[in-house]
Each structure stands twice: as structure tokens, then as C-alpha cells.
Backbone as CSV, one residue per row, in Angstrom:
resi,resn,N_x,N_y,N_z,CA_x,CA_y,CA_z,C_x,C_y,C_z
1,MET,0.781,-1.135,-0.027,0.074,-0.032,0.120,0.869,1.151,0.065
2,ILE,0.521,1.959,-0.979,1.426,3.446,-1.021,0.647,4.538,-0.188
3,ARG,1.245,5.042,0.847,0.776,6.015,1.707,0.820,7.390,1.058
4,SER,-0.161,8.247,1.214,-0.325,9.689,0.758,0.971,10.264,1.591
5,LYS,1.382,11.512,0.918,2.363,12.348,1.617,1.915,12.813,2.982
6,TRP,0.565,12.920,3.153,0.111,13.240,4.582,0.181,12.141,5.550
7,ASP,-0.174,10.917,5.061,-0.067,9.932,6.011,1.445,9.548,6.335
8,GLN,2.400,9.778,5.306,3.656,9.681,5.750,4.218,10.667,6.777
9,ARG,3.804,11.822,6.559,4.166,12.777,7.647,3.536,12.465,8.932
10,ILE,2.518,12.040,9.077,1.679,11.658,10.255,2.501,10.634,11.070
11,ARG,2.624,9.451,10.123,3.303,8.289,10.795,4.865,8.625,11.088
12,ARG,5.543,9.418,10.437,7.013,9.766,10.771,6.825,10.679,12.181
13,ALA,5.968,11.624,12.225,5.818,12.447,13.457,5.598,11.627,14.749
14,ASP,4.720,10.706,14.617,4.378,9.730,15.561,5.460,8.899,16.017
15,GLU,6.246,8.370,15.104,7.670,7.614,15.279,8.590,8.401,15.858
16,LEU,8.852,9.495,15.390,9.910,10.252,16.062,9.697,10.831,17.406
17,ALA,8.254,11.126,17.736,7.758,11.541,18.998,8.114,10.523,20.132
18,ALA,8.150,9.287,19.681,8.342,8.036,20.669,9.808,8.067,20.769
19,GLN,10.739,8.298,19.735,12.107,8.206,19.874,12.745,9.384,20.576
20,HIS,12.058,10.434,20.543,12.782,11.731,20.969,11.833,12.473,21.996
21,PRO,11.838,12.086,23.233,10.794,12.878,24.198,11.002,14.311,24.316
22,PHE,12.206,14.798,24.018,12.421,16.166,24.081,11.645,16.976,22.844
23,ALA,11.448,16.278,21.794,10.533,16.942,20.880,9.344,16.290,20.640
24,ALA,8.785,15.645,21.684,7.514,15.048,21.560,6.297,15.799,21.247
25,GLU,6.349,16.880,22.257,5.246,17.832,22.325,4.933,18.482,20.926
26,GLY,6.096,18.905,20.429,5.827,19.646,19.077,5.533,18.676,17.970
27,LEU,6.213,17.339,17.968,5.772,16.410,16.812,4.403,15.947,17.067
28,LEU,3.884,15.580,18.255,2.398,15.200,18.301,1.608,16.513,17.917
29,PHE,1.879,17.700,18.236,1.098,18.791,17.672,1.128,18.679,16.180
30,TYR,2.369,18.549,15.674,2.414,18.570,14.205,1.417,17.363,13.636
31,SER,1.493,16.317,14.284,0.858,15.280,13.827,-0.727,15.491,13.787
32,HIS,-1.151,16.119,14.935,-2.515,16.564,15.094,-2.940,17.497,13.958
33,VAL,-2.203,18.648,13.749,-2.331,19.427,12.818,-2.377,18.839,11.349
34,THR,-1.486,17.939,11.032,-1.510,17.501,9.707,-2.632,16.413,9.321
35,ARG,-3.297,15.920,10.505,-4.511,15.131,10.130,-5.639,16.042,9.645
36,PHE,-5.822,17.291,10.357,-6.710,18.086,9.872,-6.461,18.641,8.325
37,GLN,-5.058,18.898,8.046,-4.538,19.442,6.801,-4.894,18.502,5.761
38,LYS,-4.684,17.001,6.067,-4.976,16.041,5.183,-6.412,16.089,4.662
39,ASP,-7.382,16.216,5.609,-8.793,16.406,5.365,-9.085,17.471,4.432
40,LEU,-8.512,18.565,4.758,-8.741,19.868,4.105,-8.172,19.807,2.699
41,TYR,-7.108,19.282,2.528,-6.496,19.060,1.277,-7.577,18.175,0.245
42,ALA,-7.971,17.158,0.916,-8.807,16.299,-0.028,-9.994,16.815,-0.426
43,ASN,-10.623,17.959,0.303,-11.704,18.608,-0.259,-11.517,20.119,-0.840
44,MET,-10.349,20.149,-1.593,-9.838,21.438,-1.976,-10.289,21.624,-3.486
45,ALA,-10.697,20.711,-4.060,-11.177,20.941,-5.489,-12.273,21.846,-5.593
46,GLY,-12.364,22.902,-6.433,-13.445,23.908,-6.660,-13.176,25.040,-5.897
47,VAL,-12.098,25.240,-4.995,-11.874,26.366,-4.161,-11.410,27.439,-5.116
48,GLY,-10.446,27.187,-6.037,-9.825,28.209,-6.927,-9.208,29.385,-6.095
49,ALA,-9.245,30.611,-6.367,-8.698,31.604,-5.727,-9.537,32.251,-4.603
50,ASP,-10.703,31.694,-4.372,-11.666,32.546,-3.550,-11.552,31.846,-2.017
51,LEU,-10.773,32.512,-1.100,-10.710,32.053,0.087,-11.979,32.129,0.899
52,SER,-13.073,32.664,0.398,-14.206,32.712,1.274,-14.957,31.272,1.173
53,LEU,-14.508,30.363,0.201,-14.971,29.077,0.074,-14.272,28.320,1.217
54,LEU,-13.195,28.668,1.675,-12.501,27.901,2.556,-12.837,28.345,4.200
55,ALA,-13.203,29.850,4.386,-13.512,30.405,5.578,-14.384,29.423,6.441
56,PRO,-15.568,28.934,5.943,-16.335,28.026,6.786,-15.567,26.938,7.547
57,ARG,-14.574,26.591,6.948,-13.784,25.438,7.683,-12.853,26.059,8.797
58,PHE,-12.759,27.362,8.831,-11.851,27.915,9.738,-12.241,27.709,11.228
59,PRO,-13.435,28.003,11.711,-13.843,27.671,13.146,-13.521,26.300,13.614
60,ASP,-13.802,25.344,12.779,-13.531,23.860,13.101,-12.015,23.674,13.431
61,PHE,-11.121,24.201,12.352,-9.782,24.287,12.586,-9.361,24.873,14.014
62,LEU,-9.878,26.063,14.257,-9.616,26.702,15.398,-9.948,25.859,16.698
63,LYS,-11.088,25.228,16.577,-11.435,24.335,17.703,-10.246,23.197,17.913
64,HIS,-9.959,22.625,16.794,-8.934,21.522,16.855,-7.558,22.086,17.424
65,LEU,-7.195,23.214,17.010,-5.939,23.806,17.476,-6.110,24.079,18.826
66,ALA,-7.155,24.720,19.319,-7.179,25.164,20.811,-7.063,24.060,21.624
67,ALA,-7.652,22.788,21.084,-7.464,21.632,22.117,-6.058,21.019,22.096
68,ALA,-5.157,21.408,21.107,-3.932,20.552,20.979,-2.682,21.566,20.958
69,ALA,-2.931,22.829,20.625,-1.744,23.608,20.461,-0.964,24.071,21.774
70,PRO,0.259,24.341,21.648,0.825,24.959,22.819,0.316,26.429,23.310
71,GLU,0.384,26.853,24.449,0.181,28.361,24.521,1.324,29.182,23.999
72,PRO,1.112,30.434,23.601,-0.167,31.093,23.476,-0.952,30.807,22.067
73,LEU,-0.461,29.869,21.410,-1.146,29.671,19.970,-2.552,29.229,20.394
74,ALA,-2.789,28.303,21.372,-4.126,27.864,21.688,-4.990,28.997,22.151
75,GLN,-4.515,30.034,22.953,-5.264,31.103,23.330,-5.646,31.913,22.134
76,CYS,-4.742,32.126,21.265,-5.205,32.862,20.021,-6.257,32.314,19.367
77,ALA,-6.203,30.898,19.330,-7.214,30.047,18.495,-8.579,30.313,19.268
78,ARG,-8.513,30.286,20.444,-9.843,30.576,21.320,-10.316,31.871,21.088
79,ASP,-9.436,33.044,21.067,-9.889,34.284,20.940,-10.485,34.382,19.571
80,LEU,-9.909,33.827,18.644,-10.405,33.894,17.184,-11.789,33.185,16.984
81,GLN,-11.917,32.093,17.689,-13.312,31.385,17.649,-14.432,32.323,18.012
82,LYS,-14.193,33.337,18.903,-15.237,34.412,19.263,-15.482,35.550,18.385
83,SER,-14.527,35.565,17.195,-14.759,36.600,16.187,-15.900,36.350,15.404
84,GLU,-16.357,37.360,14.473,-17.250,37.087,13.471,-16.757,36.531,12.201
85,PRO,-17.457,35.802,11.461,-16.998,35.200,10.099,-16.294,36.245,9.273
86,ALA,-16.538,37.460,9.396,-15.887,38.429,8.530,-14.350,38.535,8.925
87,ALA,-14.276,38.387,10.239,-12.905,38.608,10.894,-12.018,37.280,10.402
88,TRP,-12.675,36.302,10.308,-11.851,35.052,9.775,-11.441,35.195,8.432
89,LEU,-12.376,35.645,7.634,-11.899,35.918,6.213,-10.834,37.011,6.253
90,MET,-11.049,37.973,6.880,-9.961,39.054,6.721,-8.624,38.531,7.267
91,ALA,-8.579,37.713,8.201,-7.240,37.114,8.699,-6.672,36.319,7.761
92,LEU,-7.525,35.473,7.110,-6.889,34.596,5.821,-6.447,35.444,4.788
93,ASN,-7.313,36.486,4.209,-6.715,37.158,3.101,-5.496,37.984,3.383
94,SER,-5.660,38.500,4.664,-4.385,39.324,5.025,-3.078,38.547,5.003
95,PHE,-3.289,37.403,5.707,-2.065,36.616,5.664,-1.578,36.162,4.198
96,TRP,-2.616,35.729,3.422,-2.372,35.310,2.151,-1.645,36.345,1.166
97,LEU,-1.876,37.516,1.471,-1.427,38.614,0.640,0.187,38.863,0.786
98,GLY,0.715,38.525,2.002,2.029,38.443,2.230,2.590,37.049,2.714
99,ALA,1.943,35.974,2.208,2.355,34.704,2.702,3.794,34.306,2.261
100,SER,4.350,34.776,1.295,5.684,34.213,0.747,6.884,35.051,1.841
101,GLU,6.355,35.993,2.365,7.413,36.836,3.471,7.152,36.259,4.713
102,PHE,6.213,35.611,5.054,5.964,35.308,6.484,6.997,34.515,7.142
103,GLN,7.424,34.856,8.400,8.390,34.266,9.250,7.824,33.999,10.666
104,PRO,7.457,32.703,10.886,6.832,32.489,12.382,7.811,33.177,13.565
105,ALA,7.135,33.711,14.193,7.891,34.438,15.324,6.919,34.754,16.635
106,PRO,7.398,35.008,17.738,6.696,35.243,18.960,5.774,36.577,18.606
107,GLY,4.594,36.428,18.983,3.719,37.745,18.674,3.020,37.521,17.393
108,ARG,3.203,36.570,16.628,2.569,36.443,15.400,1.735,35.190,15.494
109,ALA,1.009,34.873,16.339,0.175,33.646,16.545,-0.929,33.686,15.568
110,ARG,-1.579,34.782,15.387,-2.808,34.829,14.391,-2.308,34.511,13.101
111,GLU,-1.089,35.159,12.667,-0.741,34.763,11.352,-0.194,33.244,11.081
112,LEU,0.294,32.664,12.253,0.789,31.399,12.217,-0.438,30.387,12.152
113,LEU,-1.613,30.818,12.696,-2.873,30.044,12.677,-3.332,30.035,11.094
114,ALA,-3.203,31.186,10.448,-3.751,31.378,9.062,-2.733,30.442,8.301
115,CYS,-1.550,30.560,8.578,-0.521,29.872,7.847,-0.732,28.427,7.686
116,ILE,-0.908,27.880,8.948,-1.096,26.449,9.123,-2.482,25.975,8.328
117,PHE,-3.558,26.903,8.471,-4.660,26.430,7.890,-4.520,26.505,6.316
118,LEU,-3.840,27.564,5.824,-3.809,27.656,4.259,-2.664,26.973,3.758
119,GLN,-1.795,26.301,4.588,-0.695,25.494,3.975,-1.242,24.431,2.930
120,PRO,-2.277,23.596,3.400,-2.723,22.637,2.426,-3.345,23.231,1.216
121,TYR,-3.782,24.480,1.322,-4.313,25.125,0.120,-3.326,25.699,-0.922
122,ALA,-2.210,26.035,-0.430,-0.969,26.405,-0.944,-0.405,25.080,-1.558
123,GLU,-0.399,24.095,-0.901,0.198,22.852,-1.523,-0.655,22.260,-2.581
124,TYR,-2.100,22.374,-2.495,-2.885,21.872,-3.514,-2.753,22.741,-4.836
125,GLN,-2.648,24.092,-4.630,-2.227,25.031,-5.731,-1.105,24.524,-6.650
126,ALA,-0.083,24.328,-5.758,1.176,24.008,-6.405,1.206,22.591,-6.982
127,ASP,0.405,21.702,-6.382,0.319,20.399,-7.155,-0.406,20.350,-8.352
128,HIS,-1.147,21.264,-8.505,-2.140,21.333,-9.809,-1.761,22.481,-10.678
129,HIS,-0.564,23.036,-10.672,-0.149,24.122,-11.423,1.360,23.742,-11.880
130,GLU,1.742,24.321,-13.027,3.168,24.321,-13.473,4.003,25.237,-12.593
131,PRO,5.175,24.996,-12.103,5.938,26.069,-11.337,6.551,26.947,-12.310
132,MET,6.818,28.292,-11.884,7.575,29.035,-12.823,8.992,28.841,-12.916
133,PRO,9.570,29.257,-14.004,11.075,28.785,-14.033,12.018,29.319,-12.900
134,TYR,12.994,28.690,-12.688,13.803,29.044,-11.523,15.333,28.874,-11.918
135,ARG,16.159,29.399,-11.131,17.616,29.416,-11.361,18.130,28.290,-10.384
136,GLU,19.211,27.646,-10.851,19.794,26.585,-10.026,20.271,26.998,-8.608
137,THR,20.437,28.314,-8.524,20.876,28.955,-7.303,19.852,29.558,-6.405
138,SER,18.613,29.566,-6.908,17.500,30.263,-6.324,17.284,29.788,-4.997
139,GLY,17.128,30.643,-4.124,16.875,30.023,-2.601,15.276,30.359,-2.247
140,THR,14.468,30.828,-3.281,12.996,31.019,-3.006,12.365,30.068,-4.004
141,CYS,11.117,29.510,-3.419,10.271,28.716,-4.300,9.950,29.184,-5.592
142,PRO,9.987,28.341,-6.564,9.623,28.764,-7.985,8.269,28.734,-8.189
143,PHE,7.426,28.456,-7.250,5.951,28.612,-7.333,5.428,29.660,-6.776
144,CYS,5.599,29.780,-5.214,5.024,30.789,-4.491,6.038,31.857,-4.027
145,ARG,7.348,31.674,-4.298,8.278,32.588,-3.737,8.684,32.662,-2.208
146,ALA,8.086,31.750,-1.478,8.419,31.501,-0.055,9.687,30.960,0.166
147,ARG,10.272,31.149,1.420,11.619,30.335,1.557,11.305,29.045,1.984
148,PRO,12.647,28.236,1.771,12.456,26.667,2.131,12.520,26.580,3.567
149,ILE,11.923,25.395,4.026,11.884,24.954,5.465,12.996,23.928,5.668
150,ALA,13.385,23.260,4.558,14.375,22.328,4.797,15.048,21.844,3.444
151,GLY,16.311,21.386,3.487,17.032,20.898,2.290,16.863,19.390,2.275
152,VAL,17.155,18.726,1.086,17.130,17.263,1.284,18.174,16.717,0.181
153,LEU,18.715,15.693,0.391,19.726,14.933,-0.442,18.981,13.783,-0.759
154,ARG,18.784,13.493,-2.241,18.290,12.249,-2.708,19.434,11.467,-3.509
155,PRO,19.285,10.277,-3.425,20.321,9.434,-4.040,20.252,9.770,-5.727
156,GLU,21.486,9.941,-6.174,21.701,10.215,-7.617,23.099,9.598,-7.940
157,GLY,23.215,8.627,-8.836,24.578,8.132,-9.085,25.132,7.635,-7.932
158,ASP,26.425,8.043,-7.686,27.201,7.677,-6.511,27.149,8.622,-5.349
159,GLY,26.332,9.549,-5.484,26.296,10.597,-4.401,24.838,10.938,-4.122
160,GLY,24.463,12.230,-3.910,23.266,12.803,-3.682,22.823,14.111,-4.496
161,LYS,21.759,14.280,-4.659,21.297,15.395,-5.462,20.420,16.385,-4.351
162,ARG,20.964,17.564,-4.226,20.393,18.494,-3.252,19.296,19.223,-3.886
163,SER,18.082,19.336,-3.100,17.028,20.299,-3.257,16.413,20.876,-2.183
164,LEU,15.550,21.685,-2.252,14.884,22.473,-1.170,13.407,22.263,-1.132
165,ILE,12.848,22.447,-0.050,11.328,22.148,0.101,10.649,23.377,0.640
166,CYS,9.827,23.901,-0.032,9.023,25.097,0.325,8.308,25.141,1.560
167,ALA,8.504,26.031,2.468,7.832,26.138,3.798,6.352,26.109,3.689
168,LEU,5.877,26.862,2.443,4.342,27.177,2.407,3.699,26.142,1.598
169,CYS,4.198,25.847,0.257,3.353,24.982,-0.675,4.110,23.726,-0.805
170,ALA,5.175,23.365,-0.287,5.898,22.079,-0.240,6.488,21.751,-1.637
171,THR,6.657,22.660,-2.567,7.253,22.529,-3.776,8.710,22.251,-3.542
172,GLU,9.225,21.293,-4.360,10.733,21.034,-4.125,11.332,21.396,-5.377
173,TRP,12.505,22.005,-5.327,13.456,22.400,-6.526,14.735,22.058,-6.304
174,ASN,15.529,21.987,-7.253,17.050,21.605,-7.194,17.798,22.917,-6.884
175,ILE,18.787,22.696,-6.205,19.892,23.761,-6.002,21.115,22.945,-5.826
176,GLY,22.123,23.813,-6.364,23.606,23.131,-6.220,24.096,22.645,-4.814
177,ARG,24.850,21.771,-4.859,25.418,21.013,-3.530,26.008,22.186,-2.541
178,MET,26.757,22.989,-3.205,27.642,24.036,-2.458,27.230,25.408,-2.702
179,VAL,26.123,25.872,-2.337,25.623,27.161,-2.542,24.659,27.489,-1.311
180,CYS,24.732,28.688,-0.870,24.002,29.200,0.304,22.815,29.535,-0.347
181,PRO,21.502,28.942,0.018,20.149,29.404,-0.568,19.674,30.906,-0.115
182,ALA,20.474,31.440,0.749,19.962,32.760,1.240,20.730,33.842,0.445
183,CYS,21.943,33.726,0.404,22.765,34.839,-0.329,23.480,34.236,-1.668
184,GLY,23.567,33.045,-2.014,24.354,32.544,-3.142,25.630,32.271,-2.979
185,GLU,26.299,32.368,-1.745,27.633,32.114,-1.498,27.917,30.781,-1.951
186,GLN,29.030,30.661,-2.692,29.703,29.411,-3.138,30.915,29.007,-2.867
187,THR,31.589,29.882,-1.959,32.996,29.560,-1.369,32.923,28.503,-0.323
188,VAL,33.603,27.399,-0.696,33.483,26.327,0.278,33.900,26.584,1.674
189,GLU,34.921,27.293,1.914,35.582,27.669,3.169,34.518,28.593,4.002
190,LYS,33.390,29.124,3.283,32.507,30.029,4.001,31.221,29.338,4.181
191,LEU,31.058,28.009,3.954,29.909,27.433,4.052,30.023,26.266,5.048
192,ALA,29.668,26.497,6.230,29.911,25.517,7.471,28.813,24.369,7.468
193,VAL,29.334,23.227,7.848,28.211,22.193,7.966,28.531,21.672,9.387
194,TYR,27.466,21.226,10.100,27.576,20.532,11.326,26.538,19.523,11.606
195,THR,27.110,18.332,11.970,26.226,17.239,12.234,26.412,16.699,13.671
196,ALA,25.512,15.991,14.188,25.551,15.469,15.577,25.471,13.935,15.508
197,ASP,25.926,13.134,16.226,25.741,11.722,16.296,24.475,11.248,16.517
198,GLN,23.607,12.046,17.091,22.389,11.730,17.549,21.333,11.752,16.235
199,PHE,21.698,12.539,15.326,20.928,12.497,13.946,22.100,12.492,12.742
200,PRO,22.475,11.332,12.441,23.524,11.195,11.451,23.039,11.623,10.070
201,HIS,21.673,11.535,9.884,21.241,11.868,8.643,20.735,13.291,8.309
202,VAL,20.880,14.109,9.368,20.514,15.556,9.237,21.668,16.569,9.665
203,ARG,21.820,17.576,8.788,22.844,18.450,9.096,22.572,19.763,8.968
204,VAL,23.282,20.780,9.730,23.184,22.199,9.644,24.056,22.682,8.507
205,GLU,23.516,23.344,7.691,24.271,24.054,6.501,24.168,25.493,6.712
206,ALA,25.279,25.991,7.127,25.259,27.531,7.509,26.244,28.284,6.525
207,CYS,26.023,29.572,6.493,26.851,30.539,5.915,27.560,31.449,6.562
208,ASP,28.756,31.500,6.495,29.499,32.559,7.349,29.405,33.861,6.585
209,THR,28.833,34.110,5.413,28.667,35.357,4.762,27.532,36.150,5.235
210,CYS,26.330,35.499,5.263,25.178,35.916,5.513,24.518,35.676,6.895
211,ARG,25.268,34.425,7.573,24.672,34.049,8.909,23.483,33.296,8.943
212,TYR,22.942,32.971,7.745,21.747,32.136,7.723,22.175,30.799,7.627
213,TYR,21.054,29.856,8.078,21.217,28.311,7.898,20.169,27.729,7.642
214,ILE,20.266,26.552,7.294,19.122,25.567,6.780,19.670,24.235,7.390
215,LYS,18.684,23.416,7.709,18.863,21.956,7.908,18.553,21.197,6.831
216,THR,19.422,20.159,6.493,19.301,19.441,5.196,19.313,17.828,5.699
217,VAL,18.188,17.125,5.204,17.927,15.818,5.616,18.543,14.974,4.350
218,ASP,19.441,14.083,4.886,20.184,13.235,3.870,19.458,11.725,3.641
219,LEU,18.557,11.681,2.687,17.850,10.392,2.461,18.732,9.281,1.810
220,THR,20.055,9.551,1.551,20.957,8.488,1.109,21.580,7.722,2.389
221,LYS,21.283,8.523,3.667,21.765,7.838,4.927,20.419,7.177,5.736
222,ASN,19.185,7.880,5.507,18.043,7.328,5.946,16.733,7.376,5.037
223,GLY,16.602,6.473,4.347,15.550,6.554,3.372,14.043,6.713,4.014
224,ASN,14.023,6.426,5.351,12.708,6.489,6.014,12.353,7.928,6.346
225,ALA,13.319,8.803,6.466,13.130,10.197,6.806,11.942,10.792,5.987
226,VAL,11.412,11.821,6.640,10.453,12.679,5.980,11.079,14.100,6.128
227,PRO,11.669,14.804,5.252,12.402,16.031,5.494,11.548,16.963,6.472
228,VAL,10.239,17.334,6.112,9.596,18.230,6.789,9.389,17.967,8.357
229,VAL,9.234,16.645,8.719,9.016,15.990,9.967,10.419,15.928,10.737
230,ASP,11.449,15.432,10.091,12.760,15.256,10.667,13.440,16.640,11.033
231,GLU,13.018,17.501,10.229,13.435,18.903,10.528,12.947,19.376,11.788
232,LEU,11.634,19.085,12.039,11.137,19.518,13.331,11.637,18.647,14.681
233,ALA,12.110,17.649,14.509,12.538,16.727,15.527,14.075,17.118,15.972
234,THR,14.771,17.688,15.234,16.233,17.824,15.423,16.507,19.135,16.139
235,ILE,15.818,19.402,17.174,15.920,20.600,18.102,17.411,20.980,18.369
236,PRO,18.072,19.889,18.864,19.532,20.246,19.180,20.266,20.874,18.216
237,LEU,19.998,20.571,16.951,20.728,21.193,15.833,20.603,22.571,15.696
238,ASP,19.193,23.110,16.000,18.780,24.508,16.004,19.460,25.135,16.946
239,LEU,19.576,24.629,18.284,20.407,25.119,19.418,21.783,25.400,19.120
240,TRP,22.515,24.373,18.543,23.838,24.576,18.147,24.059,25.819,17.225
241,ALA,23.036,25.884,16.139,23.242,27.083,15.243,22.958,28.429,16.016
242,LEU,21.872,28.431,16.806,21.793,29.563,17.501,23.009,30.209,18.514
243,GLN,23.487,29.035,19.219,24.618,29.307,19.942,25.902,30.034,19.209
244,HIS,25.939,29.635,17.991,26.898,30.174,16.932,26.479,31.311,16.091
245,ASP,25.495,31.873,16.652,24.810,33.236,15.845,24.525,33.034,14.512
246,TYR,23.859,31.895,14.113,23.320,31.763,12.863,21.766,31.829,12.990
247,VAL,21.255,32.416,11.909,19.775,32.693,11.911,19.039,31.583,10.894
248,LYS,17.935,31.029,11.399,17.436,30.118,10.444,16.692,30.937,9.294
249,LEU,16.838,30.182,8.172,16.404,30.698,6.882,14.862,30.960,6.978
250,ARG,14.088,29.992,7.501,12.671,30.049,7.667,12.361,29.152,8.861
251,ALA,11.811,29.709,10.012,11.519,29.047,10.980,10.177,28.134,10.841
252,ASN,10.301,27.074,11.640,9.028,26.082,11.401,8.090,26.525,12.313
253,LEU,6.922,25.678,12.294,5.645,25.990,13.059,5.763,26.142,14.586
254,LEU,6.915,25.565,15.209,7.308,25.757,16.520,8.035,26.992,16.846
255,GLY,8.423,27.858,15.767,9.153,28.887,15.881,10.568,28.758,15.949
256,LEU,11.086,27.659,15.746,12.454,27.173,15.590,13.087,27.151,14.158
């Protein structure tokens, strides 16, 4: 049986939550969210560009999030539940207008809720449209122009081919093995790589020119990994990067 990409994410999140107690809360929250997103994606046909057709699902989403999300995200969901339908649509439209530039951060809980809700919408749009042309060194999504949430190395020949995964629409596009996705730096001496024994298949790829970093999941070392999920589980790698004054190219839904 071939599992859908949503089922693969859910199963991997539950699996890693059992393996890594320090990341369990975030992974179980992600698993909860992804179950809702899977159902939303399955009913996306016919929505087109009219977010008002999605807005009726927003209160049910807020109810689910309020029951499972960490504070203050849960409190924000409860507050939004009390709003009028017009306010829900306004929140969704407002986020969508600047979706490609969104960066999860403290104090942006309302936007994060809209982002989580609209992510399967963005993914559906990308899955059913041709992406725009891109450059091999491009660090933004060729479809929606958002930043990548993770890198991935897939087997190719005797090595691995590097690509990036969009944080918003999950589009995957190729990029050179030795290039910074933030500033395009290609000088090997300025591109730092950090790995930890605990996660041999995931590494920090940092740039000493712009000080941005991204985590890359090496599927040549672990074919069972799901990049967007393994990225969430490897919190110690983010802590190392922060301690060395690197900034993440795009934070995940946990704000890391």
C-alpha cells in the first residue's frame, strides 16, 4: 500500500515523538495538525482563488488547534473562535497577501494560525499548476516565492542531489550542492556544516557570509526520513546554530 504524503508525515511524526521525548510535544502537535490538513487538502477541489469558500472550515480548525496547540497559540485560537466570520476571512486574506514573506515568530500567533490553515491550500495549488522557471541557485520557491523549510539530499548516481522544500506550498526544487540558499555564496570555506551523532542523517548547513542556516535531511543515509518532519525533531541542531549566531532561513511552526 502506497501511503499519501500526508500519511507519511503523520506516521513519521508519531514515530519520532516516541524516539525523541524532548521533541515529542511539538511532533505530536504537528501530527494533530497534519490530520486536519490532510482532510482539508482532500476537499480542496473547486476552491480556486476564492478564500471565502475555505473560511467556513476555519472555526472547526480553530477548535482543533485550541485543544492541542501549545500556549499562546491555543489562546489565540480560542480568541479567534469568538470573532465574526468576516474577521476570519479578513485574517486569511491578510495572511495570504504576504504569505511568501511570512516568518513564524513570537507575537505572530494569528498569522501562524492562518499559515497552518492555508498551507494545504497552497500545496494543492502547487500540485495542480506548473511552477515558474527558476535558477539553479535560487533560494526561494519557484511557485510561490516563499523560503524553504528544509533541504534534502536524494540518491543520484554515486552521491546525492540537493533540493529545497518550500515552507508554504511544499514545492521541491533543485539547488547546487555547495551554494547558500540565502545569499548565493559558493565559497566552500564560508559554508559551514555541522552534524551530531544523535542525528547522522540531518545536518546544519550554515553560511558565514550572511549568517543564515538551513537543515538538510540526507535520504541517502536514512531513506525512511520525511524531511519536513525530521526537521522538526532535530531541535539540538537548531540550538547549536543559535549558539553560533546563525539565523534560520525560515522558522518552522514551533518558531525554531
